[in-house]
C-alpha positions as CSV (number, residue, x, y, z in Angstrom):
1,M,45.9,52.0,-37.2
2,A,47.5,55.4,-37.6
3,D,46.3,56.8,-34.2
4,A,47.0,53.7,-32.2
5,M,48.8,54.5,-28.9
6,F,50.5,51.1,-28.9
7,N,51.8,48.5,-31.4
8,C,50.8,44.9,-30.8
9,V,53.1,42.2,-31.9
10,V,52.4,38.6,-30.7
11,N,55.5,36.5,-30.4
12,P,55.7,34.2,-32.0
13,A,52.8,34.9,-34.3
14,P,52.1,32.4,-37.0
15,A,52.4,34.0,-40.5
16,E,48.7,33.4,-41.2
17,S,47.6,35.0,-37.9
18,Q,46.3,38.5,-37.7
19,V,46.0,40.1,-34.2
20,V,43.1,42.6,-34.0
21,P,42.7,44.1,-30.5
22,L,39.1,45.0,-29.7
23,F,38.8,48.6,-28.3
24,F,35.6,48.3,-26.3
25,D,36.4,44.9,-24.9
26,N,39.8,46.1,-23.7
27,Y,38.4,49.4,-22.3
28,L,35.6,47.6,-20.4
29,A,38.1,44.9,-19.2
30,M,40.4,47.5,-17.7
31,I,37.5,49.2,-15.9
32,K,36.2,45.8,-14.6
33,G,39.7,44.8,-13.5
34,S,40.5,48.0,-11.6
35,P,38.8,47.3,-8.3
36,G,41.4,47.0,-5.5
37,S,44.1,48.6,-7.5
38,Q,46.5,50.7,-5.5
39,M,47.9,52.6,-8.5
40,F,45.6,55.6,-8.2
41,R,46.3,56.5,-4.6
42,H,49.0,59.1,-4.9
43,F,49.7,62.2,-6.9
44,Y,52.4,64.5,-5.7
45,A,52.5,68.3,-6.2
46,E,54.3,71.2,-4.6
47,V,51.8,73.1,-2.6
48,S,53.0,76.3,-0.9
49,G,56.5,75.0,-1.2
50,Q,55.8,71.6,0.3
51,K,55.6,68.2,-1.4
52,T,52.0,67.1,-0.9
53,D,50.0,64.0,-1.9
54,I,47.1,66.0,-3.3
55,L,45.0,62.8,-3.5
56,Q,45.4,62.3,0.2
57,D,46.5,58.6,0.0
58,G,43.6,57.7,-2.2
59,E,40.7,59.5,-0.4
60,L,40.4,61.9,-3.4
61,S,41.4,59.7,-6.3
62,C,38.1,59.3,-8.3
63,A,39.1,61.8,-11.1
64,F,42.7,60.4,-11.2
65,F,41.3,56.9,-11.6
66,A,38.7,57.7,-14.2
67,S,40.9,60.1,-16.3
68,G,43.8,57.6,-16.1
69,I,41.8,55.0,-17.8
70,L,40.2,57.4,-20.3
71,R,43.7,58.8,-21.2
72,L,45.2,55.4,-21.6
73,F,42.5,54.7,-24.3
74,D,43.0,58.1,-25.9
75,L,39.5,59.2,-25.0
76,I,40.6,62.4,-23.3
77,K,43.6,64.7,-23.8
78,E,45.1,64.6,-20.3
79,G,44.9,63.0,-16.9
80,H,43.2,65.0,-14.1
81,C,43.0,65.1,-10.3
82,T,39.7,66.9,-10.2
83,V,36.2,66.0,-11.4
84,S,35.7,69.5,-13.0
85,G,38.9,69.1,-15.0
86,T,38.0,65.7,-16.1
87,V,34.4,66.8,-17.2
88,K,35.8,69.7,-19.1
89,D,38.2,67.4,-20.9
90,L,35.4,64.9,-21.7
91,E,33.3,67.7,-23.2
92,N,36.3,69.0,-25.3
93,S,37.1,65.4,-26.4
94,G,33.9,64.4,-28.1
95,W,32.0,63.0,-25.1
96,Y,28.3,63.9,-24.9
97,L,25.4,63.5,-22.4
98,I,23.1,60.5,-22.8
99,S,19.9,59.8,-20.9
100,A,20.8,56.5,-19.1
101,P,23.9,54.6,-18.0
102,R,25.3,51.8,-20.1
103,P,28.4,49.8,-19.7
104,G,31.5,52.0,-20.2
105,A,29.7,55.3,-19.8
106,V,31.3,57.9,-17.6
107,L,29.1,58.8,-14.6
108,V,29.2,62.0,-12.5
109,W,27.5,62.0,-9.2
110,E,26.2,64.9,-7.2
111,P,28.6,66.6,-4.8
112,I,28.5,65.7,-1.2
113,I,29.8,67.4,1.9
114,D,32.4,65.4,3.9
115,G,32.9,65.3,7.6
116,N,35.3,68.3,7.4
117,G,32.7,70.5,5.5
118,A,34.4,70.1,2.1
119,T,32.3,69.6,-1.0
120,H,33.3,66.7,-3.3
121,A,31.9,65.8,-6.7
122,H,32.5,62.2,-7.8
123,I,33.2,60.4,-11.1
124,G,33.4,56.8,-12.3
125,F,32.1,54.3,-14.8
126,A,28.9,52.3,-15.4
127,L,29.3,48.6,-15.6
128,G,25.7,47.5,-16.3
129,D,23.2,45.6,-14.1
130,N,22.8,48.7,-11.8
131,Q,26.5,48.6,-11.0
132,A,29.3,51.1,-11.3
133,V,33.0,51.3,-10.4
134,S,34.6,54.4,-8.8
135,N,37.2,55.2,-6.3
136,N,36.1,54.5,-2.7
137,S,37.4,57.1,-0.3
138,F,37.4,54.6,2.6
139,T,39.2,51.7,0.9
140,K,41.2,54.3,-1.2
141,T,40.9,52.0,-4.3
142,P,38.4,51.6,-7.1
143,T,35.4,49.6,-5.9
144,V,32.3,48.1,-7.5
145,H,29.0,49.5,-6.1
146,H,25.4,50.2,-6.9
147,L,24.9,52.9,-9.5
148,T,23.5,55.3,-6.8
149,F,25.3,53.8,-3.8
150,N,22.1,52.0,-3.0
151,E,18.9,53.7,-1.8
152,E,17.4,55.1,1.3
153,N,13.5,55.4,1.5
154,S,13.4,54.5,-2.2
155,L,15.6,57.4,-3.2
156,P,19.2,57.2,-4.4
157,K,21.9,57.7,-1.8
158,R,23.9,59.7,-4.3
159,K,22.2,61.0,-7.5
160,I,23.8,60.7,-10.9
161,T,24.0,64.1,-12.4
162,A,25.5,63.3,-15.8
163,V,26.1,60.3,-18.0
164,Y,28.7,60.7,-20.7
165,W,29.3,58.6,-23.8
166,H,31.8,58.7,-26.7
167,D,31.1,57.4,-30.2
168,K,34.4,55.4,-30.1
169,L,32.5,53.1,-27.7
170,N,29.6,52.5,-30.1
171,N,31.3,49.9,-32.3
172,Q,32.1,47.2,-29.8
173,D,34.1,45.4,-32.5
174,S,36.3,48.4,-33.3
175,V,40.1,48.0,-33.2
176,S,41.7,49.3,-30.0
177,P,45.0,51.0,-29.4
178,S,47.3,48.0,-29.4
179,P,49.7,47.3,-26.6
180,A,53.2,46.5,-27.5
181,C,53.4,42.8,-26.5
């Protein structure tokens, strides 16, 4: 595969074996395997001359988490630390809006105002069965949760404002970028 990010070689591979990684299966497995991961908690930048963890020890890591997985699978051009930057990259990378969540879709939730008065949008992935995975600002790691963070008075706690899909996810038997084994 000419555009593969990785080269997969199984050692030892019998001469008659052909290893064909499955793109969608690997993509969804990485999303499902992410809960509890500490790897998205920190991103350092110089802010006003000071080294700063702009993700605040994982409290603001949703875009870094989502864009990290999307970038690893070559579904966007860059990693991001903001929802707006991730959404812009999605739209410039062939993602489009669909009407309902399906496993692997990227979800954007309505912004909320935190205890300090700051407004935060939110981004993550649909898993199916009314579940999603996104960064949890309290555990500071990706967490599985209800699509709308449950309901209050039969209304979603947090409304989904956009559901994005990419055609590379349509053929669930398609070949994935292959990791070097």
